[in-house]
Gaussian input, Z-matrix of N, CA and C with variables (Angstrom, degrees):
# hf/3-21g

backbone

0 1
 N
 C     1     B1
 C     2     B2     1     A1
 N     3     B3     2     A2     1     D1
 C     4     B4     3     A3     2     D2
 C     5     B5     4     A4     3     D3
 N     6     B6     5     A5     4     D4
 C     7     B7     6     A6     5     D5
 C     8     B8     7     A7     6     D6
 N     9     B9     8     A8     7     D7
 C    10    B10     9     A9     8     D8
 C    11    B11    10    A10     9     D9
 N    12    B12    11    A11    10    D10
 C    13    B13    12    A12    11    D11
 C    14    B14    13    A13    12    D12
 N    15    B15    14    A14    13    D13
 C    16    B16    15    A15    14    D14
 C    17    B17    16    A16    15    D15
 N    18    B18    17    A17    16    D16
 C    19    B19    18    A18    17    D17
 C    20    B20    19    A19    18    D18
 N    21    B21    20    A20    19    D19
 C    22    B22    21    A21    20    D20
 C    23    B23    22    A22    21    D21
 N    24    B24    23    A23    22    D22
 C    25    B25    24    A24    23    D23
 C    26    B26    25    A25    24    D24
 N    27    B27    26    A26    25    D25
 C    28    B28    27    A27    26    D26
 C    29    B29    28    A28    27    D27
 N    30    B30    29    A29    28    D28
 C    31    B31    30    A30    29    D29
 C    32    B32    31    A31    30    D30
 N    33    B33    32    A32    31    D31
 C    34    B34    33    A33    32    D32
 C    35    B35    34    A34    33    D33
 N    36    B36    35    A35    34    D34
 C    37    B37    36    A36    35    D35
 C    38    B38    37    A37    36    D36
 N    39    B39    38    A38    37    D37
 C    40    B40    39    A39    38    D38
 C    41    B41    40    A40    39    D39
 N    42    B42    41    A41    40    D40
 C    43    B43    42    A42    41    D41
 C    44    B44    43    A43    42    D42
 N    45    B45    44    A44    43    D43
 C    46    B46    45    A45    44    D44
 C    47    B47    46    A46    45    D45
 N    48    B48    47    A47    46    D46
 C    49    B49    48    A48    47    D47
 C    50    B50    49    A49    48    D48
 N    51    B51    50    A50    49    D49
 C    52    B52    51    A51    50    D50
 C    53    B53    52    A52    51    D51
 N    54    B54    53    A53    52    D52
 C    55    B55    54    A54    53    D53
 C    56    B56    55    A55    54    D54
 N    57    B57    56    A56    55    D55
 C    58    B58    57    A57    56    D56
 C    59    B59    58    A58    57    D57
 N    60    B60    59    A59    58    D58
 C    61    B61    60    A60    59    D59
 C    62    B62    61    A61    60    D60
 N    63    B63    62    A62    61    D61
 C    64    B64    63    A63    62    D62
 C    65    B65    64    A64    63    D63
 N    66    B66    65    A65    64    D64
 C    67    B67    66    A66    65    D65
 C    68    B68    67    A67    66    D66
 N    69    B69    68    A68    67    D67
 C    70    B70    69    A69    68    D68
 C    71    B71    70    A70    69    D69
 N    72    B72    71    A71    70    D70
 C    73    B73    72    A72    71    D71
 C    74    B74    73    A73    72    D72
 N    75    B75    74    A74    73    D73
 C    76    B76    75    A75    74    D74
 C    77    B77    76    A76    75    D75
 N    78    B78    77    A77    76    D76
 C    79    B79    78    A78    77    D77
 C    80    B80    79    A79    78    D78
 N    81    B81    80    A80    79    D79
 C    82    B82    81    A81    80    D80
 C    83    B83    82    A82    81    D81
 N    84    B84    83    A83    82    D82
 C    85    B85    84    A84    83    D83
 C    86    B86    85    A85    84    D84
 N    87    B87    86    A86    85    D85
 C    88    B88    87    A87    86    D86
 C    89    B89    88    A88    87    D87
 N    90    B90    89    A89    88    D88
 C    91    B91    90    A90    89    D89
 C    92    B92    91    A91    90    D90
 N    93    B93    92    A92    91    D91
 C    94    B94    93    A93    92    D92
 C    95    B95    94    A94    93    D93
 N    96    B96    95    A95    94    D94
 C    97    B97    96    A96    95    D95
 C    98    B98    97    A97    96    D96
 N    99    B99    98    A98    97    D97
 C   100   B100    99    A99    98    D98
 C   101   B101   100   A100    99    D99
 N   102   B102   101   A101   100   D100
 C   103   B103   102   A102   101   D101
 C   104   B104   103   A103   102   D102
 N   105   B105   104   A104   103   D103
 C   106   B106   105   A105   104   D104
 C   107   B107   106   A106   105   D105
 N   108   B108   107   A107   106   D106
 C   109   B109   108   A108   107   D107
 C   110   B110   109   A109   108   D108
 N   111   B111   110   A110   109   D109
 C   112   B112   111   A111   110   D110
 C   113   B113   112   A112   111   D111
 N   114   B114   113   A113   112   D112
 C   115   B115   114   A114   113   D113
 C   116   B116   115   A115   114   D114
 N   117   B117   116   A116   115   D115
 C   118   B118   117   A117   116   D116
 C   119   B119   118   A118   117   D117
 N   120   B120   119   A119   118   D118
 C   121   B121   120   A120   119   D119
 C   122   B122   121   A121   120   D120
 N   123   B123   122   A122   121   D121
 C   124   B124   123   A123   122   D122
 C   125   B125   124   A124   123   D123
 N   126   B126   125   A125   124   D124
 C   127   B127   126   A126   125   D125
 C   128   B128   127   A127   126   D126
 N   129   B129   128   A128   127   D127
 C   130   B130   129   A129   128   D128
 C   131   B131   130   A130   129   D129
 N   132   B132   131   A131   130   D130
 C   133   B133   132   A132   131   D131
 C   134   B134   133   A133   132   D132
 N   135   B135   134   A134   133   D133
 C   136   B136   135   A135   134   D134
 C   137   B137   136   A136   135   D135
 N   138   B138   137   A137   136   D136
 C   139   B139   138   A138   137   D137
 C   140   B140   139   A139   138   D138
 N   141   B141   140   A140   139   D139
 C   142   B142   141   A141   140   D140
 C   143   B143   142   A142   141   D141
 N   144   B144   143   A143   142   D142
 C   145   B145   144   A144   143   D143
 C   146   B146   145   A145   144   D144
 N   147   B147   146   A146   145   D145
 C   148   B148   147   A147   146   D146
 C   149   B149   148   A148   147   D147
 N   150   B150   149   A149   148   D148
 C   151   B151   150   A150   149   D149
 C   152   B152   151   A151   150   D150
 N   153   B153   152   A152   151   D151
 C   154   B154   153   A153   152   D152
 C   155   B155   154   A154   153   D153
 N   156   B156   155   A155   154   D154
 C   157   B157   156   A156   155   D155
 C   158   B158   157   A157   156   D156
 N   159   B159   158   A158   157   D157
 C   160   B160   159   A159   158   D158
 C   161   B161   160   A160   159   D159
 N   162   B162   161   A161   160   D160
 C   163   B163   162   A162   161   D161
 C   164   B164   163   A163   162   D162
 N   165   B165   164   A164   163   D163
 C   166   B166   165   A165   164   D164
 C   167   B167   166   A166   165   D165
 N   168   B168   167   A167   166   D166
 C   169   B169   168   A168   167   D167
 C   170   B170   169   A169   168   D168
 N   171   B171   170   A170   169   D169
 C   172   B172   171   A171   170   D170
 C   173   B173   172   A172   171   D171
 N   174   B174   173   A173   172   D172
 C   175   B175   174   A174   173   D173
 C   176   B176   175   A175   174   D174
 N   177   B177   176   A176   175   D175
 C   178   B178   177   A177   176   D176
 C   179   B179   178   A178   177   D177
 N   180   B180   179   A179   178   D178
 C   181   B181   180   A180   179   D179
 C   182   B182   181   A181   180   D180
 N   183   B183   182   A182   181   D181
 C   184   B184   183   A183   182   D182
 C   185   B185   184   A184   183   D183
 N   186   B186   185   A185   184   D184
 C   187   B187   186   A186   185   D185
 C   188   B188   187   A187   186   D186
 N   189   B189   188   A188   187   D187
 C   190   B190   189   A189   188   D188
 C   191   B191   190   A190   189   D189
 N   192   B192   191   A191   190   D190
 C   193   B193   192   A192   191   D191
 C   194   B194   193   A193   192   D192
 N   195   B195   194   A194   193   D193
 C   196   B196   195   A195   194   D194
 C   197   B197   196   A196   195   D195
 N   198   B198   197   A197   196   D196
 C   199   B199   198   A198   197   D197
 C   200   B200   199   A199   198   D198
 N   201   B201   200   A200   199   D199
 C   202   B202   201   A201   200   D200
 C   203   B203   202   A202   201   D201
 N   204   B204   203   A203   202   D202
 C   205   B205   204   A204   203   D203
 C   206   B206   205   A205   204   D204
 N   207   B207   206   A206   205   D205
 C   208   B208   207   A207   206   D206
 C   209   B209   208   A208   207   D207
 N   210   B210   209   A209   208   D208
 C   211   B211   210   A210   209   D209
 C   212   B212   211   A211   210   D210
 N   213   B213   212   A212   211   D211
 C   214   B214   213   A213   212   D212
 C   215   B215   214   A214   213   D213
 N   216   B216   215   A215   214   D214
 C   217   B217   216   A216   215   D215
 C   218   B218   217   A217   216   D216
 N   219   B219   218   A218   217   D217
 C   220   B220   219   A219   218   D218
 C   221   B221   220   A220   219   D219
 N   222   B222   221   A221   220   D220
 C   223   B223   222   A222   221   D221
 C   224   B224   223   A223   222   D222
 N   225   B225   224   A224   223   D223
 C   226   B226   225   A225   224   D224
 C   227   B227   226   A226   225   D225
 N   228   B228   227   A227   226   D226
 C   229   B229   228   A228   227   D227
 C   230   B230   229   A229   228   D228
 N   231   B231   230   A230   229   D229
 C   232   B232   231   A231   230   D230
 C   233   B233   232   A232   231   D231
 N   234   B234   233   A233   232   D232
 C   235   B235   234   A234   233   D233
 C   236   B236   235   A235   234   D234
 N   237   B237   236   A236   235   D235
 C   238   B238   237   A237   236   D236
 C   239   B239   238   A238   237   D237
 N   240   B240   239   A239   238   D238
 C   241   B241   240   A240   239   D239
 C   242   B242   241   A241   240   D240
 N   243   B243   242   A242   241   D241
 C   244   B244   243   A243   242   D242
 C   245   B245   244   A244   243   D243
 N   246   B246   245   A245   244   D244
 C   247   B247   246   A246   245   D245
 C   248   B248   247   A247   246   D246
 N   249   B249   248   A248   247   D247
 C   250   B250   249   A249   248   D248
 C   251   B251   250   A250   249   D249
 N   252   B252   251   A251   250   D250
 C   253   B253   252   A252   251   D251
 C   254   B254   253   A253   252   D252
 N   255   B255   254   A254   253   D253
 C   256   B256   255   A255   254   D254
 C   257   B257   256   A256   255   D255
 N   258   B258   257   A257   256   D256
 C   259   B259   258   A258   257   D257
 C   260   B260   259   A259   258   D258
 N   261   B261   260   A260   259   D259
 C   262   B262   261   A261   260   D260
 C   263   B263   262   A262   261   D261
 N   264   B264   263   A263   262   D262
 C   265   B265   264   A264   263   D263
 C   266   B266   265   A265   264   D264
 N   267   B267   266   A266   265   D265
 C   268   B268   267   A267   266   D266
 C   269   B269   268   A268   267   D267
 N   270   B270   269   A269   268   D268
 C   271   B271   270   A270   269   D269
 C   272   B272   271   A271   270   D270
 N   273   B273   272   A272   271   D271
 C   274   B274   273   A273   272   D272
 C   275   B275   274   A274   273   D273
 N   276   B276   275   A275   274   D274
 C   277   B277   276   A276   275   D275
 C   278   B278   277   A277   276   D276
 N   279   B279   278   A278   277   D277
 C   280   B280   279   A279   278   D278
 C   281   B281   280   A280   279   D279
 N   282   B282   281   A281   280   D280
 C   283   B283   282   A282   281   D281
 C   284   B284   283   A283   282   D282
 N   285   B285   284   A284   283   D283
 C   286   B286   285   A285   284   D284
 C   287   B287   286   A286   285   D285
 N   288   B288   287   A287   286   D286
 C   289   B289   288   A288   287   D287
 C   290   B290   289   A289   288   D288
 N   291   B291   290   A290   289   D289
 C   292   B292   291   A291   290   D290
 C   293   B293   292   A292   291   D291
 N   294   B294   293   A293   292   D292
 C   295   B295   294   A294   293   D293
 C   296   B296   295   A295   294   D294
 N   297   B297   296   A296   295   D295
 C   298   B298   297   A297   296   D296
 C   299   B299   298   A298   297   D297
 N   300   B300   299   A299   298   D298
 C   301   B301   300   A300   299   D299
 C   302   B302   301   A301   300   D300
 N   303   B303   302   A302   301   D301
 C   304   B304   303   A303   302   D302
 C   305   B305   304   A304   303   D303
 N   306   B306   305   A305   304   D304
 C   307   B307   306   A306   305   D305
 C   308   B308   307   A307   306   D306

   B1=1.4523
   B2=1.5291
   B3=1.2990
   B4=1.4616
   B5=1.5235
   B6=1.3069
   B7=1.4658
   B8=1.5244
   B9=1.3273
   B10=1.4659
   B11=1.5168
   B12=1.3176
   B13=1.4581
   B14=1.5182
   B15=1.3126
   B16=1.4589
   B17=1.5264
   B18=1.3198
   B19=1.4641
   B20=1.5254
   B21=1.3254
   B22=1.4689
   B23=1.5242
   B24=1.3355
   B25=1.4690
   B26=1.5248
   B27=1.3360
   B28=1.4599
   B29=1.5227
   B30=1.3216
   B31=1.4634
   B32=1.5272
   B33=1.3130
   B34=1.4670
   B35=1.5248
   B36=1.3304
   B37=1.4645
   B38=1.5296
   B39=1.3329
   B40=1.4627
   B41=1.5265
   B42=1.3242
   B43=1.4641
   B44=1.5194
   B45=1.3400
   B46=1.4648
   B47=1.5282
   B48=1.3257
   B49=1.4509
   B50=1.5183
   B51=1.3354
   B52=1.4592
   B53=1.5375
   B54=1.3277
   B55=1.4673
   B56=1.5197
   B57=1.3173
   B58=1.4582
   B59=1.5223
   B60=1.2976
   B61=1.4576
   B62=1.5280
   B63=1.3278
   B64=1.4629
   B65=1.5205
   B66=1.3277
   B67=1.4568
   B68=1.5240
   B69=1.3181
   B70=1.4633
   B71=1.5285
   B72=1.3323
   B73=1.4723
   B74=1.5267
   B75=1.3351
   B76=1.4645
   B77=1.5256
   B78=1.3128
   B79=1.4586
   B80=1.5351
   B81=1.3550
   B82=1.4620
   B83=1.5339
   B84=1.3345
   B85=1.4594
   B86=1.5327
   B87=1.3264
   B88=1.4632
   B89=1.5245
   B90=1.3305
   B91=1.4614
   B92=1.5310
   B93=1.3319
   B94=1.4596
   B95=1.5269
   B96=1.3246
   B97=1.4685
   B98=1.5257
   B99=1.3257
   B100=1.4549
   B101=1.5085
   B102=1.3413
   B103=1.4581
   B104=1.5252
   B105=1.3149
   B106=1.4552
   B107=1.5285
   B108=1.3198
   B109=1.4722
   B110=1.5276
   B111=1.3280
   B112=1.4600
   B113=1.5276
   B114=1.3219
   B115=1.4686
   B116=1.5210
   B117=1.3203
   B118=1.4620
   B119=1.5188
   B120=1.3024
   B121=1.4557
   B122=1.5238
   B123=1.3405
   B124=1.4606
   B125=1.5331
   B126=1.3466
   B127=1.4646
   B128=1.5270
   B129=1.3258
   B130=1.4605
   B131=1.5284
   B132=1.3300
   B133=1.4670
   B134=1.5305
   B135=1.3274
   B136=1.4599
   B137=1.5283
   B138=1.3359
   B139=1.4576
   B140=1.5251
   B141=1.3089
   B142=1.4609
   B143=1.5235
   B144=1.3161
   B145=1.4622
   B146=1.5251
   B147=1.3343
   B148=1.4668
   B149=1.5310
   B150=1.3279
   B151=1.4692
   B152=1.5287
   B153=1.3199
   B154=1.4685
   B155=1.5286
   B156=1.3387
   B157=1.4616
   B158=1.5317
   B159=1.3260
   B160=1.4619
   B161=1.5152
   B162=1.2997
   B163=1.4668
   B164=1.5248
   B165=1.3389
   B166=1.4685
   B167=1.5204
   B168=1.3159
   B169=1.4633
   B170=1.5264
   B171=1.3206
   B172=1.4600
   B173=1.5258
   B174=1.3134
   B175=1.4514
   B176=1.5179
   B177=1.3221
   B178=1.4576
   B179=1.5238
   B180=1.3232
   B181=1.4657
   B182=1.5303
   B183=1.3279
   B184=1.4613
   B185=1.5231
   B186=1.3393
   B187=1.4624
   B188=1.5299
   B189=1.3392
   B190=1.4620
   B191=1.5276
   B192=1.3403
   B193=1.4666
   B194=1.5229
   B195=1.3030
   B196=1.4637
   B197=1.5227
   B198=1.3530
   B199=1.4726
   B200=1.5259
   B201=1.3206
   B202=1.4628
   B203=1.5134
   B204=1.3326
   B205=1.4655
   B206=1.5123
   B207=1.3249
   B208=1.4669
   B209=1.5226
   B210=1.3243
   B211=1.4667
   B212=1.5220
   B213=1.3251
   B214=1.4580
   B215=1.5180
   B216=1.3320
   B217=1.4710
   B218=1.5268
   B219=1.3356
   B220=1.4617
   B221=1.5240
   B222=1.3303
   B223=1.4642
   B224=1.5257
   B225=1.3128
   B226=1.4634
   B227=1.5304
   B228=1.3185
   B229=1.4631
   B230=1.5274
   B231=1.3406
   B232=1.4600
   B233=1.5249
   B234=1.3360
   B235=1.4665
   B236=1.5235
   B237=1.3271
   B238=1.4618
   B239=1.5302
   B240=1.3254
   B241=1.4616
   B242=1.5319
   B243=1.3259
   B244=1.4605
   B245=1.5098
   B246=1.3281
   B247=1.4603
   B248=1.5226
   B249=1.3196
   B250=1.4589
   B251=1.5263
   B252=1.3233
   B253=1.4620
   B254=1.5208
   B255=1.3383
   B256=1.4567
   B257=1.5293
   B258=1.3230
   B259=1.4606
   B260=1.5282
   B261=1.3299
   B262=1.4609
   B263=1.5264
   B264=1.3298
   B265=1.4654
   B266=1.5259
   B267=1.3233
   B268=1.4623
   B269=1.5112
   B270=1.3312
   B271=1.4559
   B272=1.5170
   B273=1.3161
   B274=1.4685
   B275=1.5217
   B276=1.3297
   B277=1.4648
   B278=1.5260
   B279=1.3246
   B280=1.4636
   B281=1.5327
   B282=1.3157
   B283=1.4697
   B284=1.5210
   B285=1.3402
   B286=1.4631
   B287=1.5261
   B288=1.3156
   B289=1.4631
   B290=1.5127
   B291=1.3093
   B292=1.4688
   B293=1.5191
   B294=1.3219
   B295=1.4626
   B296=1.5252
   B297=1.3071
   B298=1.4572
   B299=1.5120
   B300=1.3245
   B301=1.4609
   B302=1.5175
   B303=1.3132
   B304=1.4606
   B305=1.5077
   B306=1.3311
   B307=1.4618
   B308=1.4869
   A1=109.65
   A2=115.55
   A3=120.67
   A4=109.49
   A5=114.93
   A6=120.86
   A7=109.99
   A8=115.19
   A9=121.04
   A10=109.51
   A11=115.33
   A12=122.30
   A13=106.80
   A14=115.48
   A15=119.78
   A16=109.25
   A17=115.86
   A18=120.34
   A19=109.77
   A20=117.60
   A21=120.53
   A22=111.06
   A23=117.30
   A24=120.19
   A25=110.43
   A26=116.39
   A27=120.83
   A28=109.80
   A29=116.89
   A30=121.29
   A31=110.84
   A32=117.70
   A33=121.30
   A34=110.57
   A35=116.87
   A36=120.83
   A37=110.99
   A38=116.77
   A39=121.12
   A40=109.43
   A41=116.50
   A42=120.83
   A43=112.90
   A44=116.84
   A45=121.44
   A46=111.85
   A47=117.20
   A48=121.13
   A49=114.37
   A50=116.87
   A51=121.08
   A52=108.71
   A53=116.06
   A54=120.46
   A55=108.86
   A56=115.69
   A57=121.95
   A58=109.63
   A59=115.33
   A60=122.64
   A61=105.14
   A62=115.59
   A63=122.45
   A64=110.04
   A65=115.55
   A66=121.95
   A67=109.45
   A68=115.55
   A69=123.18
   A70=107.09
   A71=116.40
   A72=119.83
   A73=113.26
   A74=116.99
   A75=119.28
   A76=109.68
   A77=115.56
   A78=121.03
   A79=110.18
   A80=117.81
   A81=121.67
   A82=114.95
   A83=118.45
   A84=119.26
   A85=111.38
   A86=117.22
   A87=121.13
   A88=110.34
   A89=116.19
   A90=122.89
   A91=109.80
   A92=116.26
   A93=120.98
   A94=112.70
   A95=117.14
   A96=120.72
   A97=111.64
   A98=117.15
   A99=120.78
   A100=112.49
   A101=115.68
   A102=121.56
   A103=110.08
   A104=115.78
   A105=122.20
   A106=107.63
   A107=117.35
   A108=120.27
   A109=113.13
   A110=118.20
   A111=120.97
   A112=112.99
   A113=117.48
   A114=121.67
   A115=111.46
   A116=113.85
   A117=120.51
   A118=106.83
   A119=115.70
   A120=121.64
   A121=112.06
   A122=114.74
   A123=121.90
   A124=104.77
   A125=117.72
   A126=120.89
   A127=113.15
   A128=115.64
   A129=121.03
   A130=111.19
   A131=117.51
   A132=121.07
   A133=112.14
   A134=118.04
   A135=122.72
   A136=112.22
   A137=116.71
   A138=119.86
   A139=114.11
   A140=118.24
   A141=118.47
   A142=111.20
   A143=117.28
   A144=120.68
   A145=112.09
   A146=116.62
   A147=120.32
   A148=113.47
   A149=117.31
   A150=121.10
   A151=112.40
   A152=116.79
   A153=120.32
   A154=112.07
   A155=118.14
   A156=122.34
   A157=113.15
   A158=116.99
   A159=120.17
   A160=111.48
   A161=117.46
   A162=120.12
   A163=113.17
   A164=116.93
   A165=121.08
   A166=111.92
   A167=118.03
   A168=122.10
   A169=108.77
   A170=115.15
   A171=121.64
   A172=110.32
   A173=115.68
   A174=121.26
   A175=113.77
   A176=113.67
   A177=122.38
   A178=109.12
   A179=117.22
   A180=121.70
   A181=108.62
   A182=115.12
   A183=122.60
   A184=107.45
   A185=116.16
   A186=121.38
   A187=108.91
   A188=115.54
   A189=120.98
   A190=109.70
   A191=115.66
   A192=122.08
   A193=107.37
   A194=117.78
   A195=120.95
   A196=111.61
   A197=116.33
   A198=118.76
   A199=114.34
   A200=117.82
   A201=120.98
   A202=114.79
   A203=117.71
   A204=120.80
   A205=113.61
   A206=116.79
   A207=120.13
   A208=110.76
   A209=116.07
   A210=118.61
   A211=110.45
   A212=117.19
   A213=120.78
   A214=111.63
   A215=116.70
   A216=120.39
   A217=110.73
   A218=116.37
   A219=120.17
   A220=110.33
   A221=117.08
   A222=120.56
   A223=110.72
   A224=116.65
   A225=120.46
   A226=110.06
   A227=117.02
   A228=122.89
   A229=110.46
   A230=117.16
   A231=121.06
   A232=111.88
   A233=117.15
   A234=120.79
   A235=110.84
   A236=117.25
   A237=120.82
   A238=112.10
   A239=115.84
   A240=121.30
   A241=111.48
   A242=115.93
   A243=120.29
   A244=115.75
   A245=117.97
   A246=120.50
   A247=111.54
   A248=116.10
   A249=123.10
   A250=106.46
   A251=117.21
   A252=121.80
   A253=110.47
   A254=115.06
   A255=121.37
   A256=108.77
   A257=116.45
   A258=122.42
   A259=109.06
   A260=116.99
   A261=121.02
   A262=107.80
   A263=115.58
   A264=121.43
   A265=108.96
   A266=116.07
   A267=120.42
   A268=113.66
   A269=117.27
   A270=122.60
   A271=115.24
   A272=115.48
   A273=121.53
   A274=112.42
   A275=117.65
   A276=119.12
   A277=111.29
   A278=117.03
   A279=121.79
   A280=112.56
   A281=117.62
   A282=122.47
   A283=110.76
   A284=116.72
   A285=121.59
   A286=112.51
   A287=116.01
   A288=119.76
   A289=111.97
   A290=114.49
   A291=120.03
   A292=110.23
   A293=114.26
   A294=120.55
   A295=108.86
   A296=114.52
   A297=122.19
   A298=107.26
   A299=116.81
   A300=120.53
   A301=110.35
   A302=116.75
   A303=122.57
   A304=111.68
   A305=114.85
   A306=119.80
   A307=109.38
   D1=148.48
   D2=179.57
   D3=-133.47
   D4=162.25
   D5=178.98
   D6=-91.07
   D7=163.83
   D8=175.04
   D9=-129.79
   D10=153.96
   D11=170.47
   D12=-137.13
   D13=156.30
   D14=177.28
   D15=-81.94
   D16=164.52
   D17=175.95
   D18=-62.89
   D19=-34.14
   D20=178.19
   D21=-67.12
   D22=-38.06
   D23=176.41
   D24=-65.10
   D25=-39.11
   D26=176.11
   D27=-61.73
   D28=-45.09
   D29=179.91
   D30=-60.10
   D31=-41.24
   D32=177.49
   D33=-59.72
   D34=-44.36
   D35=179.61
   D36=-64.99
   D37=-43.10
   D38=178.85
   D39=-61.29
   D40=-47.85
   D41=-179.29
   D42=-64.18
   D43=-28.64
   D44=179.40
   D45=-83.12
   D46=-4.27
   D47=178.66
   D48=78.50
   D49=20.09
   D50=178.34
   D51=-67.26
   D52=134.29
   D53=177.69
   D54=-74.27
   D55=118.02
   D56=179.88
   D57=-123.80
   D58=146.94
   D59=172.84
   D60=-100.95
   D61=77.12
   D62=-173.61
   D63=-88.73
   D64=121.10
   D65=-177.26
   D66=-118.61
   D67=124.23
   D68=178.65
   D69=-97.45
   D70=120.62
   D71=-176.33
   D72=-101.15
   D73=12.64
   D74=175.44
   D75=-72.01
   D76=163.98
   D77=-178.90
   D78=-74.70
   D79=160.36
   D80=-174.16
   D81=-52.36
   D82=-39.54
   D83=179.98
   D84=-65.39
   D85=-36.97
   D86=177.63
   D87=-68.45
   D88=-42.91
   D89=178.69
   D90=-56.43
   D91=-47.11
   D92=-177.15
   D93=-66.89
   D94=-26.17
   D95=177.82
   D96=-69.55
   D97=-22.74
   D98=176.79
   D99=155.44
   D100=129.90
   D101=-179.10
   D102=-144.51
   D103=164.84
   D104=176.32
   D105=-70.72
   D106=132.51
   D107=-173.98
   D108=-59.68
   D109=-30.89
   D110=-179.07
   D111=-79.02
   D112=-9.57
   D113=-175.30
   D114=-79.91
   D115=159.23
   D116=168.22
   D117=-127.19
   D118=155.52
   D119=-172.35
   D120=-99.32
   D121=124.20
   D122=166.47
   D123=-135.14
   D124=90.62
   D125=-175.29
   D126=-57.16
   D127=144.88
   D128=179.47
   D129=-53.58
   D130=-39.18
   D131=-178.30
   D132=-63.88
   D133=-18.20
   D134=179.84
   D135=-112.92
   D136=0.90
   D137=-166.62
   D138=-62.10
   D139=-46.70
   D140=-177.75
   D141=-60.14
   D142=-40.12
   D143=179.97
   D144=-71.40
   D145=-24.83
   D146=-176.00
   D147=-112.16
   D148=11.59
   D149=-176.96
   D150=-57.19
   D151=-28.33
   D152=178.72
   D153=-62.73
   D154=-17.52
   D155=-179.58
   D156=-80.89
   D157=-9.49
   D158=-175.67
   D159=-53.37
   D160=-45.27
   D161=-175.85
   D162=-95.90
   D163=26.06
   D164=175.67
   D165=-78.05
   D166=-5.06
   D167=179.80
   D168=-130.22
   D169=156.53
   D170=-179.96
   D171=-80.70
   D172=159.25
   D173=171.87
   D174=103.54
   D175=171.35
   D176=178.66
   D177=-60.78
   D178=133.98
   D179=-178.71
   D180=-80.85
   D181=115.01
   D182=-179.00
   D183=-123.01
   D184=129.37
   D185=-176.17
   D186=-113.24
   D187=133.39
   D188=-179.68
   D189=-132.49
   D190=150.09
   D191=173.42
   D192=-142.12
   D193=-152.92
   D194=-178.48
   D195=-71.71
   D196=-48.94
   D197=-174.22
   D198=-130.94
   D199=-6.72
   D200=179.06
   D201=112.64
   D202=-10.48
   D203=-178.78
   D204=-75.35
   D205=-54.24
   D206=-179.95
   D207=-64.41
   D208=-40.95
   D209=179.59
   D210=-65.41
   D211=-33.00
   D212=175.77
   D213=-63.57
   D214=-39.59
   D215=177.69
   D216=-64.94
   D217=-40.79
   D218=177.68
   D219=-65.11
   D220=-42.19
   D221=177.98
   D222=-61.08
   D223=-41.54
   D224=178.80
   D225=-62.77
   D226=-44.75
   D227=178.30
   D228=-58.44
   D229=-47.44
   D230=-178.05
   D231=-71.41
   D232=-38.09
   D233=179.35
   D234=-63.24
   D235=-37.00
   D236=177.89
   D237=-64.60
   D238=-21.99
   D239=177.15
   D240=-92.43
   D241=4.47
   D242=176.40
   D243=93.29
   D244=7.26
   D245=179.88
   D246=-84.17
   D247=144.47
   D248=174.73
   D249=-90.42
   D250=111.09
   D251=-175.94
   D252=-133.53
   D253=159.63
   D254=-179.26
   D255=-128.18
   D256=131.99
   D257=176.42
   D258=-95.88
   D259=139.70
   D260=174.82
   D261=-89.99
   D262=105.44
   D263=179.21
   D264=-66.75
   D265=131.21
   D266=-179.25
   D267=89.81
   D268=-19.62
   D269=175.49
   D270=52.78
   D271=-151.31
   D272=-177.69
   D273=-65.48
   D274=-23.84
   D275=177.02
   D276=-63.43
   D277=-27.89
   D278=-179.18
   D279=-97.58
   D280=-6.50
   D281=-176.68
   D282=-69.85
   D283=127.16
   D284=-179.21
   D285=-111.07
   D286=0.89
   D287=-179.86
   D288=-85.76
   D289=-174.69
   D290=179.52
   D291=-67.48
   D292=151.16
   D293=174.38
   D294=-125.48
   D295=149.68
   D296=177.01
   D297=-109.79
   D298=132.18
   D299=178.06
   D300=-98.80
   D301=157.44
   D302=-179.94
   D303=87.79
   D304=-167.92
   D305=-176.98
   D306=-70.06

């Protein structure tokens, strides 16, 4: 089982300067269209091969995608391995903060 937070709760944490290990699992074209500046990209299509990178950054592990479905699958995968992870319900569709375009 994993926890969830809303995009607004994520925005509050970002604005408060909380250190988060925010991972965006959308594909590269989606990432380039706009992402949260604090996020790093590990696309779902590459996730199993790159899962070891999850803990390459400090902070609470938070997973985001377009709407919350793919990130939920990643959270389920990681939770089954014993990781404490949080899914962003609503994903980028619900995100009201700034976005960065490009790589």
